[in-house]
N, CA, C and O atoms as a DFTB+ gen file, in Angstrom:
484 C
 N C O
     1  1       0.842      -1.169       0.000
     2  2       0.000       0.000       0.000
     3  2       0.895       1.242       0.000
     4  3       1.898       1.272       0.713
     5  1       0.553       2.256      -0.778
     6  2       1.404       3.449      -0.855
     7  2       1.345       4.260       0.433
     8  3       0.351       4.208       1.158
     9  1       2.397       5.001       0.717
    10  2       2.370       5.861       1.902
    11  2       1.344       6.971       1.696
    12  3       1.056       7.328       0.553
    13  1       0.778       7.531       2.783
    14  2      -0.240       8.573       2.656
    15  2       0.183       9.759       1.808
    16  3      -0.657      10.377       1.153
    17  1       1.483      10.093       1.806
    18  2       1.940      11.240       1.022
    19  2       1.556      11.135      -0.450
    20  3       1.282      12.148      -1.094
    21  1       1.534       9.920      -0.983
    22  2       1.219       9.746      -2.401
    23  2      -0.217      10.132      -2.730
    24  3      -0.533      10.419      -3.884
    25  1      -1.076      10.140      -1.740
    26  2      -2.478      10.450      -1.988
    27  2      -2.701      11.885      -2.444
    28  3      -3.712      12.184      -3.079
    29  1      -1.785      12.756      -2.131
    30  2      -2.034      14.177      -2.358
    31  2      -1.597      14.634      -3.741
    32  3      -1.878      15.771      -4.122
    33  1      -0.936      13.808      -4.483
    34  2      -0.544      14.150      -5.839
    35  2      -1.760      13.950      -6.737
    36  3      -2.200      12.822      -6.957
    37  1      -2.296      15.048      -7.249
    38  2      -3.539      14.955      -8.014
    39  2      -3.415      14.061      -9.239
    40  3      -4.403      13.469      -9.675
    41  1      -2.231      13.956      -9.792
    42  2      -2.039      13.111     -10.971
    43  2      -2.161      11.633     -10.636
    44  3      -2.549      10.838     -11.492
    45  1      -1.840      11.253      -9.415
    46  2      -1.902       9.836      -9.042
    47  2      -3.116       9.504      -8.184
    48  3      -3.302       8.356      -7.781
    49  1      -3.941      10.510      -7.905
    50  2      -5.060      10.292      -6.999
    51  2      -5.969       9.145      -7.441
    52  3      -6.234       8.227      -6.664
    53  1      -6.442       9.196      -8.673
    54  2      -7.375       8.170      -9.138
    55  2      -6.725       6.786      -9.169
    56  3      -7.345       5.797      -8.779
    57  1      -5.486       6.720      -9.631
    58  2      -4.782       5.445      -9.686
    59  2      -4.578       4.903      -8.278
    60  3      -4.801       3.719      -8.026
    61  1      -4.155       5.769      -7.363
    62  2      -3.926       5.356      -5.979
    63  2      -5.224       4.864      -5.353
    64  3      -5.252       3.822      -4.697
    65  1      -6.294       5.620      -5.561
    66  2      -7.580       5.239      -4.981
    67  2      -8.014       3.868      -5.471
    68  3      -8.422       3.020      -4.678
    69  1      -7.927       3.653      -6.759
    70  2      -8.385       2.386      -7.328
    71  2      -7.473       1.227      -6.934
    72  3      -7.955       0.164      -6.540
    73  1      -6.170       1.423      -7.036
    74  2      -5.223       0.339      -6.785
    75  2      -5.105      -0.006      -5.305
    76  3      -5.109      -1.180      -4.933
    77  1      -5.003       1.001      -4.478
    78  2      -4.736       0.747      -3.062
    79  2      -5.991       0.514      -2.240
    80  3      -5.948      -0.188      -1.229
    81  1      -7.092       1.085      -2.655
    82  2      -8.273       1.045      -1.812
    83  2      -9.460       0.357      -2.463
    84  3     -10.546       0.322      -1.885
    85  1      -9.271      -0.185      -3.646
    86  2     -10.395      -0.821      -4.310
    87  2     -11.506       0.165      -4.612
    88  3     -12.648      -0.225      -4.855
    89  1     -11.165       1.445      -4.594
    90  2     -12.129       2.466      -4.930
    91  2     -13.132       2.808      -3.835
    92  3     -14.022       3.624      -4.072
    93  1     -13.025       2.222      -2.654
    94  2     -14.017       2.503      -1.626
    95  2     -13.731       3.827      -0.939
    96  3     -12.599       4.111      -0.545
    97  1     -14.756       4.616      -0.805
    98  2     -14.610       5.936      -0.190
    99  2     -14.319       5.841       1.305
   100  3     -13.619       6.693       1.853
   101  1     -14.844       4.821       1.965
   102  2     -14.584       4.675       3.401
   103  2     -13.111       4.423       3.668
   104  3     -12.547       4.986       4.606
   105  1     -12.480       3.585       2.855
   106  2     -11.048       3.323       3.040
   107  2     -10.235       4.565       2.720
   108  3      -9.260       4.873       3.406
   109  1     -10.635       5.272       1.684
   110  2      -9.942       6.502       1.329
   111  2     -10.089       7.533       2.445
   112  3      -9.127       8.213       2.802
   113  1     -11.292       7.642       2.989
   114  2     -11.523       8.559       4.104
   115  2     -10.609       8.214       5.286
   116  3     -10.052       9.103       5.930
   117  1     -10.463       6.920       5.560
   118  2      -9.599       6.496       6.670
   119  2      -8.160       6.957       6.453
   120  3      -7.497       7.383       7.398
   121  1      -7.676       6.874       5.217
   122  2      -6.305       7.330       4.927
   123  2      -6.191       8.842       5.078
   124  3      -5.219       9.338       5.647
   125  1      -7.179       9.577       4.570
   126  2      -7.151      11.030       4.733
   127  2      -7.182      11.401       6.211
   128  3      -6.478      12.317       6.635
   129  1      -7.990      10.697       6.996
   130  2      -8.075      10.976       8.433
   131  2      -6.741      10.763       9.121
   132  3      -6.310      11.593       9.922
   133  1      -6.093       9.664       8.815
   134  2      -4.786       9.379       9.421
   135  2      -3.768      10.447       9.041
   136  3      -3.036      10.954       9.891
   137  1      -3.731      10.777       7.766
   138  2      -2.778      11.795       7.309
   139  2      -3.082      13.154       7.932
   140  3      -2.162      13.881       8.308
   141  1      -4.358      13.504       8.045
   142  2      -4.742      14.776       8.666
   143  2      -4.327      14.813      10.132
   144  3      -3.792      15.814      10.609
   145  1      -4.572      13.731      10.831
   146  2      -4.153      13.649      12.240
   147  2      -2.647      13.749      12.388
   148  3      -2.142      14.230      13.402
   149  1      -1.931      13.286      11.361
   150  2      -0.468      13.357      11.372
   151  2       0.051      14.719      10.920
   152  3       1.261      14.943      10.881
   153  1      -0.874      15.641      10.575
   154  2      -0.466      16.998      10.236
   155  2      -0.381      17.313       8.763
   156  3       0.123      18.378       8.407
   157  1      -0.850      16.438       7.882
   158  2      -0.793      16.705       6.449
   159  2      -1.833      17.758       6.077
   160  3      -3.035      17.529       6.212
   161  1      -1.367      18.905       5.611
   162  2      -2.235      20.040       5.299
   163  2      -3.247      19.712       4.205
   164  3      -4.422      20.055       4.335
   165  1      -2.818      19.064       3.145
   166  2      -3.739      18.723       2.055
   167  2      -4.844      17.795       2.542
   168  3      -5.995      17.932       2.128
   169  1      -4.509      16.860       3.408
   170  2      -5.503      15.933       3.949
   171  2      -6.475      16.664       4.865
   172  3      -7.667      16.356       4.872
   173  1      -5.987      17.614       5.626
   174  2      -6.859      18.387       6.506
   175  2      -7.879      19.176       5.689
   176  3      -9.060      19.233       6.032
   177  1      -7.410      19.770       4.623
   178  2      -8.305      20.505       3.739
   179  2      -9.326      19.568       3.100
   180  3     -10.514      19.885       3.035
   181  1      -8.865      18.429       2.637
   182  2      -9.744      17.451       1.993
   183  2     -10.800      16.935       2.961
   184  3     -11.945      16.733       2.558
   185  1     -10.452      16.718       4.218
   186  2     -11.426      16.234       5.198
   187  2     -12.588      17.205       5.357
   188  3     -13.729      16.784       5.546
   189  1     -12.305      18.497       5.282
   190  2     -13.394      19.470       5.341
   191  2     -14.408      19.213       4.247
   192  3     -15.615      19.222       4.491
   193  1     -13.918      18.983       3.037
   194  2     -14.815      18.714       1.909
   195  2     -15.516      17.364       2.056
   196  3     -16.696      17.244       1.730
   197  1     -14.805      16.357       2.540
   198  2     -15.409      15.032       2.696
   199  2     -16.534      15.055       3.729
   200  3     -17.600      14.482       3.498
   201  1     -16.304      15.712       4.865
   202  2     -17.355      15.815       5.881
   203  2     -18.527      16.660       5.371
   204  3     -19.685      16.346       5.647
   205  1     -18.236      17.703       4.645
   206  2     -19.282      18.573       4.116
   207  2     -20.166      17.824       3.121
   208  3     -21.391      17.939       3.158
   209  1     -19.540      17.061       2.240
   210  2     -20.280      16.346       1.210
   211  2     -20.751      14.962       1.606
   212  3     -21.523      14.343       0.874
   213  1     -20.304      14.463       2.745
   214  2     -20.683      13.124       3.169
   215  2     -20.096      12.036       2.285
   216  3     -20.770      11.055       1.967
   217  1     -18.858      12.206       1.894
   218  2     -18.194      11.233       1.026
   219  2     -17.281      10.338       1.851
   220  3     -16.235      10.770       2.336
   221  1     -17.697       9.080       2.001
   222  2     -16.929       8.131       2.790
   223  2     -17.190       8.234       4.272
   224  3     -16.630       7.482       5.069
   225  1     -18.053       9.180       4.640
   226  2     -18.373       9.460       6.041
   227  2     -19.733      10.163       6.078
   228  3     -20.157      10.753       5.085
   229  1     -20.399      10.100       7.203
   230  2     -21.667      10.828       7.339
   231  2     -21.403      12.326       7.298
   232  3     -20.381      12.796       7.798
   233  1     -22.323      13.072       6.704
   234  2     -22.185      14.531       6.673
   235  2     -22.119      15.065       8.102
   236  3     -22.860      14.632       8.985
   237  1     -21.217      16.011       8.301
   238  2     -21.066      16.608       9.624
   239  2     -20.487      18.008       9.453
   240  3     -19.286      18.176       9.239
   241  1     -21.355      19.003       9.549
   242  2     -20.924      20.390       9.340
   243  2     -19.910      20.845      10.371
   244  3     -19.007      21.617      10.051
   245  1     -20.046      20.379      11.608
   246  2     -19.090      20.781      12.643
   247  2     -17.688      20.270      12.333
   248  3     -16.717      21.022      12.418
   249  1     -17.580      18.983      11.971
   250  2     -16.271      18.431      11.636
   251  2     -15.739      19.035      10.339
   252  3     -14.537      19.257      10.196
   253  1     -16.636      19.297       9.402
   254  2     -16.211      19.946       8.155
   255  2     -15.608      21.307       8.461
   256  3     -14.558      21.663       7.926
   257  1     -16.273      22.066       9.321
   258  2     -15.758      23.391       9.670
   259  2     -14.455      23.295      10.443
   260  3     -13.534      24.076      10.203
   261  1     -14.365      22.348      11.369
   262  2     -13.130      22.164      12.133
   263  2     -11.936      21.953      11.201
   264  3     -10.936      22.664      11.306
   265  1     -12.032      20.977      10.288
   266  2     -10.901      20.677       9.417
   267  2     -10.637      21.805       8.425
   268  3      -9.495      22.046       8.033
   269  1     -11.705      22.494       8.024
   270  2     -11.541      23.615       7.100
   271  2     -10.801      24.767       7.770
   272  3      -9.860      25.312       7.193
   273  1     -11.214      25.149       8.986
   274  2     -10.522      26.263       9.652
   275  2      -9.114      25.864      10.071
   276  3      -8.210      26.699      10.089
   277  1      -8.929      24.611      10.401
   278  2      -7.588      24.155      10.755
   279  2      -6.651      24.282       9.544
   280  3      -5.532      24.781       9.665
   281  1      -7.114      23.833       8.404
   282  2      -6.301      23.944       7.180
   283  2      -6.054      25.412       6.819
   284  3      -4.950      25.773       6.410
   285  1      -7.066      26.248       6.969
   286  2      -6.901      27.679       6.665
   287  2      -5.900      28.321       7.617
   288  3      -5.081      29.142       7.203
   289  1      -5.967      27.947       8.894
   290  2      -5.030      28.508       9.872
   291  2      -3.598      28.122       9.555
   292  3      -2.660      28.821       9.936
   293  1      -3.433      27.011       8.861
   294  2      -2.098      26.540       8.496
   295  2      -1.673      27.045       7.124
   296  3      -0.596      26.688       6.647
   297  1      -2.503      27.874       6.477
   298  2      -2.093      28.500       5.231
   299  2      -2.850      28.086       3.993
   300  3      -2.609      28.646       2.924
   301  1      -3.755      27.132       4.089
   302  2      -4.510      26.705       2.917
   303  2      -5.620      27.706       2.627
   304  3      -6.446      27.986       3.495
   305  1      -5.643      28.241       1.424
   306  2      -6.673      29.204       1.042
   307  2      -7.673      28.606       0.052
   308  3      -8.609      29.285      -0.370
   309  1      -7.479      27.349      -0.315
   310  2      -8.333      26.711      -1.305
   311  2      -9.750      26.452      -0.836
   312  3     -10.633      26.220      -1.661
   313  1      -9.990      26.485       0.454
   314  2     -11.323      26.189       0.965
   315  2     -11.972      27.399       1.647
   316  3     -12.825      27.248       2.522
   317  1     -11.558      28.584       1.237
   318  2     -12.078      29.811       1.834
   319  2     -13.598      29.904       1.690
   320  3     -14.291      30.267       2.640
   321  1     -14.111      29.578       0.509
   322  2     -15.553      29.650       0.288
   323  2     -16.297      28.633       1.141
   324  3     -17.378      28.924       1.653
   325  1     -15.728      27.444       1.298
   326  2     -16.373      26.425       2.119
   327  2     -16.465      26.886       3.573
   328  3     -17.485      26.664       4.226
   329  1     -15.431      27.514       4.076
   330  2     -15.459      28.013       5.454
   331  2     -16.598      29.018       5.635
   332  3     -17.303      28.989       6.644
   333  1     -16.772      29.897       4.666
   334  2     -17.839      30.892       4.749
   335  2     -19.216      30.233       4.693
   336  3     -20.115      30.607       5.447
   337  1     -19.382      29.261       3.808
   338  2     -20.663      28.556       3.700
   339  2     -20.979      27.824       5.005
   340  3     -22.096      27.908       5.515
   341  1     -20.007      27.121       5.530
   342  2     -20.223      26.353       6.756
   343  2     -20.537      27.258       7.943
   344  3     -21.459      26.980       8.710
   345  1     -19.781      28.328       8.096
   346  2     -19.995      29.206       9.252
   347  2     -21.323      29.952       9.155
   348  3     -21.910      30.309      10.176
   349  1     -21.800      30.188       7.932
   350  2     -23.082      30.895       7.780
   351  2     -24.258      30.030       8.240
   352  3     -25.344      30.549       8.499
   353  1     -24.050      28.725       8.343
   354  2     -25.110      27.830       8.771
   355  2     -25.064      27.481      10.241
   356  3     -25.761      26.569      10.683
   357  1     -24.247      28.197      11.011
   358  2     -24.161      27.912      12.446
   359  2     -24.134      29.218      13.221
   360  3     -23.872      30.285      12.667
   361  1     -24.407      29.111      14.505
   362  2     -24.376      30.310      15.348
   363  2     -22.931      30.779      15.506
   364  3     -21.992      30.008      15.306
   365  1     -22.769      32.028      15.860
   366  2     -21.418      32.564      16.088
   367  2     -20.746      31.814      17.232
   368  3     -19.543      31.557      17.190
   369  1     -21.518      31.465      18.247
   370  2     -20.967      30.723      19.390
   371  2     -20.466      29.351      18.935
   372  3     -19.382      28.919      19.326
   373  1     -21.254      28.681      18.118
   374  2     -20.859      27.363      17.610
   375  2     -19.585      27.468      16.772
   376  3     -18.666      26.664      16.931
   377  1     -19.533      28.460      15.880
   378  2     -18.344      28.654      15.046
   379  2     -17.125      28.968      15.910
   380  3     -16.039      28.435      15.681
   381  1     -17.311      29.837      16.903
   382  2     -16.201      30.206      17.787
   383  2     -15.688      29.003      18.570
   384  3     -14.479      28.847      18.746
   385  1     -16.592      28.160      19.035
   386  2     -16.192      26.955      19.772
   387  2     -15.347      26.047      18.888
   388  3     -14.328      25.519      19.334
   389  1     -15.763      25.865      17.643
   390  2     -15.010      25.015      16.719
   391  2     -13.652      25.640      16.401
   392  3     -12.648      24.933      16.315
   393  1     -13.619      26.959      16.227
   394  2     -12.351      27.650      15.971
   395  2     -11.401      27.484      17.165
   396  3     -10.195      27.321      16.981
   397  1     -11.941      27.525      18.373
   398  2     -11.117      27.312      19.561
   399  2     -10.577      25.883      19.603
   400  3      -9.431      25.661      19.992
   401  1     -11.398      24.922      19.203
   402  2     -10.933      23.537      19.128
   403  2      -9.799      23.404      18.117
   404  3      -8.845      22.661      18.350
   405  1      -9.896      24.114      17.002
   406  2      -8.829      24.093      16.002
   407  2      -7.554      24.717      16.577
   408  3      -6.453      24.221      16.338
   409  1      -7.707      25.802      17.332
   410  2      -6.554      26.431      17.983
   411  2      -5.870      25.462      18.945
   412  3      -4.643      25.385      18.991
   413  1      -6.666      24.728      19.708
   414  2      -6.111      23.739      20.634
   415  2      -5.377      22.651      19.876
   416  3      -4.288      22.238      20.275
   417  1      -5.969      22.182      18.780
   418  2      -5.316      21.157      17.962
   419  2      -3.969      21.677      17.468
   420  3      -2.961      20.975      17.546
   421  1      -3.954      22.903      16.963
   422  2      -2.692      23.489      16.495
   423  2      -1.668      23.569      17.614
   424  3      -0.502      23.221      17.426
   425  1      -2.101      24.022      18.763
   426  2      -1.193      24.141      19.901
   427  2      -0.611      22.787      20.285
   428  3       0.582      22.668      20.561
   429  1      -1.468      21.770      20.300
   430  2      -1.030      20.428      20.702
   431  2      -0.150      19.748      19.662
   432  3       0.722      18.952      20.010
   433  1      -0.372      20.054      18.396
   434  2       0.334      19.360      17.321
   435  2       1.451      20.171      16.681
   436  3       2.341      19.617      16.035
   437  1       1.399      21.482      16.863
   438  2       2.429      22.339      16.276
   439  2       2.766      23.435      17.281
   440  3       2.206      24.530      17.221
   441  1       3.665      23.147      18.190
   442  2       3.937      24.078      19.294
   443  2       4.388      25.465      18.864
   444  3       4.242      26.416      19.631
   445  1       4.931      25.608      17.663
   446  2       5.431      26.914      17.244
   447  2       4.395      27.713      16.469
   448  3       4.639      28.871      16.131
   449  1       3.244      27.116      16.183
   450  2       2.189      27.839      15.478
   451  2       1.552      28.834      16.439
   452  3       1.495      28.593      17.645
   453  1       1.075      29.945      15.904
   454  2       0.446      30.964      16.732
   455  2      -0.970      31.212      16.228
   456  3      -1.216      32.179      15.508
   457  1      -1.904      30.334      16.608
   458  2      -3.289      30.506      16.162
   459  2      -3.966      31.662      16.875
   460  3      -3.570      32.047      17.975
   461  1      -4.976      32.203      16.248
   462  2      -5.750      33.270      16.865
   463  2      -7.132      33.336      16.256
   464  3      -7.313      33.045      15.074
   465  1      -8.093      33.714      17.049
   466  2      -9.474      33.774      16.578
   467  2      -9.653      34.884      15.550
   468  3      -8.884      35.844      15.515
   469  1     -10.673      34.741      14.717
   470  2     -11.021      35.781      13.776
   471  2     -10.336      35.706      12.434
   472  3     -10.567      36.576      11.593
   473  1      -9.524      34.735      12.195
   474  2      -8.828      34.698      10.906
   475  2      -9.322      33.565      10.025
   476  3      -8.722      33.281       8.988
   477  1     -10.384      32.930      10.413
   478  2     -10.845      31.748       9.698
   479  2     -11.788      32.074       8.545
   480  3     -11.875      31.292       7.598
   481  1     -12.481      33.174       8.592
   482  2     -13.430      33.520       7.524
   483  2     -12.920      34.667       6.705
   484  3     -13.585      35.095       5.761
Protein backbone atom coordinates (compact mmCIF):
# COMPACT_ATOMS: atom_id res chain seq x y z
CA UNK A 1 0.00 0.00 0.00
CA UNK A 2 1.40 3.45 -0.85
CA UNK A 3 2.37 5.86 1.90
CA UNK A 4 -0.24 8.57 2.66
CA UNK A 5 1.94 11.24 1.02
CA UNK A 6 1.22 9.75 -2.40
CA UNK A 7 -2.48 10.45 -1.99
CA UNK A 8 -2.03 14.18 -2.36
CA UNK A 9 -0.54 14.15 -5.84
CA UNK A 10 -3.54 14.96 -8.01
CA UNK A 11 -2.04 13.11 -10.97
CA UNK A 12 -1.90 9.84 -9.04
CA UNK A 13 -5.06 10.29 -7.00
CA UNK A 14 -7.37 8.17 -9.14
CA UNK A 15 -4.78 5.45 -9.69
CA UNK A 16 -3.93 5.36 -5.98
CA UNK A 17 -7.58 5.24 -4.98
CA UNK A 18 -8.38 2.39 -7.33
CA UNK A 19 -5.22 0.34 -6.79
CA UNK A 20 -4.74 0.75 -3.06
CA UNK A 21 -8.27 1.04 -1.81
CA UNK A 22 -10.40 -0.82 -4.31
CA UNK A 23 -12.13 2.47 -4.93
CA UNK A 24 -14.02 2.50 -1.63
CA UNK A 25 -14.61 5.94 -0.19
CA UNK A 26 -14.58 4.68 3.40
CA UNK A 27 -11.05 3.32 3.04
CA UNK A 28 -9.94 6.50 1.33
CA UNK A 29 -11.52 8.56 4.10
CA UNK A 30 -9.60 6.50 6.67
CA UNK A 31 -6.30 7.33 4.93
CA UNK A 32 -7.15 11.03 4.73
CA UNK A 33 -8.07 10.98 8.43
CA UNK A 34 -4.79 9.38 9.42
CA UNK A 35 -2.78 11.80 7.31
CA UNK A 36 -4.74 14.78 8.67
CA UNK A 37 -4.15 13.65 12.24
CA UNK A 38 -0.47 13.36 11.37
CA UNK A 39 -0.47 17.00 10.24
CA UNK A 40 -0.79 16.70 6.45
CA UNK A 41 -2.23 20.04 5.30
CA UNK A 42 -3.74 18.72 2.05
CA UNK A 43 -5.50 15.93 3.95
CA UNK A 44 -6.86 18.39 6.51
CA UNK A 45 -8.30 20.51 3.74
CA UNK A 46 -9.74 17.45 1.99
CA UNK A 47 -11.43 16.23 5.20
CA UNK A 48 -13.39 19.47 5.34
CA UNK A 49 -14.81 18.71 1.91
CA UNK A 50 -15.41 15.03 2.70
CA UNK A 51 -17.36 15.81 5.88
CA UNK A 52 -19.28 18.57 4.12
CA UNK A 53 -20.28 16.35 1.21
CA UNK A 54 -20.68 13.12 3.17
CA UNK A 55 -18.19 11.23 1.03
CA UNK A 56 -16.93 8.13 2.79
CA UNK A 57 -18.37 9.46 6.04
CA UNK A 58 -21.67 10.83 7.34
CA UNK A 59 -22.19 14.53 6.67
CA UNK A 60 -21.07 16.61 9.62
CA UNK A 61 -20.92 20.39 9.34
CA UNK A 62 -19.09 20.78 12.64
CA UNK A 63 -16.27 18.43 11.64
CA UNK A 64 -16.21 19.95 8.15
CA UNK A 65 -15.76 23.39 9.67
CA UNK A 66 -13.13 22.16 12.13
CA UNK A 67 -10.90 20.68 9.42
CA UNK A 68 -11.54 23.62 7.10
CA UNK A 69 -10.52 26.26 9.65
CA UNK A 70 -7.59 24.15 10.75
CA UNK A 71 -6.30 23.94 7.18
CA UNK A 72 -6.90 27.68 6.67
CA UNK A 73 -5.03 28.51 9.87
CA UNK A 74 -2.10 26.54 8.50
CA UNK A 75 -2.09 28.50 5.23
CA UNK A 76 -4.51 26.70 2.92
CA UNK A 77 -6.67 29.20 1.04
CA UNK A 78 -8.33 26.71 -1.31
CA UNK A 79 -11.32 26.19 0.96
CA UNK A 80 -12.08 29.81 1.83
CA UNK A 81 -15.55 29.65 0.29
CA UNK A 82 -16.37 26.43 2.12
CA UNK A 83 -15.46 28.01 5.45
CA UNK A 84 -17.84 30.89 4.75
CA UNK A 85 -20.66 28.56 3.70
CA UNK A 86 -20.22 26.35 6.76
CA UNK A 87 -19.99 29.21 9.25
CA UNK A 88 -23.08 30.90 7.78
CA UNK A 89 -25.11 27.83 8.77
CA UNK A 90 -24.16 27.91 12.45
CA UNK A 91 -24.38 30.31 15.35
CA UNK A 92 -21.42 32.56 16.09
CA UNK A 93 -20.97 30.72 19.39
CA UNK A 94 -20.86 27.36 17.61
CA UNK A 95 -18.34 28.65 15.05
CA UNK A 96 -16.20 30.21 17.79
CA UNK A 97 -16.19 26.96 19.77
CA UNK A 98 -15.01 25.01 16.72
CA UNK A 99 -12.35 27.65 15.97
CA UNK A 100 -11.12 27.31 19.56
CA UNK A 101 -10.93 23.54 19.13
CA UNK A 102 -8.83 24.09 16.00
CA UNK A 103 -6.55 26.43 17.98
CA UNK A 104 -6.11 23.74 20.63
CA UNK A 105 -5.32 21.16 17.96
CA UNK A 106 -2.69 23.49 16.50
CA UNK A 107 -1.19 24.14 19.90
CA UNK A 108 -1.03 20.43 20.70
CA UNK A 109 0.33 19.36 17.32
CA UNK A 110 2.43 22.34 16.28
CA UNK A 111 3.94 24.08 19.29
CA UNK A 112 5.43 26.91 17.24
CA UNK A 113 2.19 27.84 15.48
CA UNK A 114 0.45 30.96 16.73
CA UNK A 115 -3.29 30.51 16.16
CA UNK A 116 -5.75 33.27 16.87
CA UNK A 117 -9.47 33.77 16.58
CA UNK A 118 -11.02 35.78 13.78
CA UNK A 119 -8.83 34.70 10.91
CA UNK A 120 -10.84 31.75 9.70
CA UNK A 121 -13.43 33.52 7.52
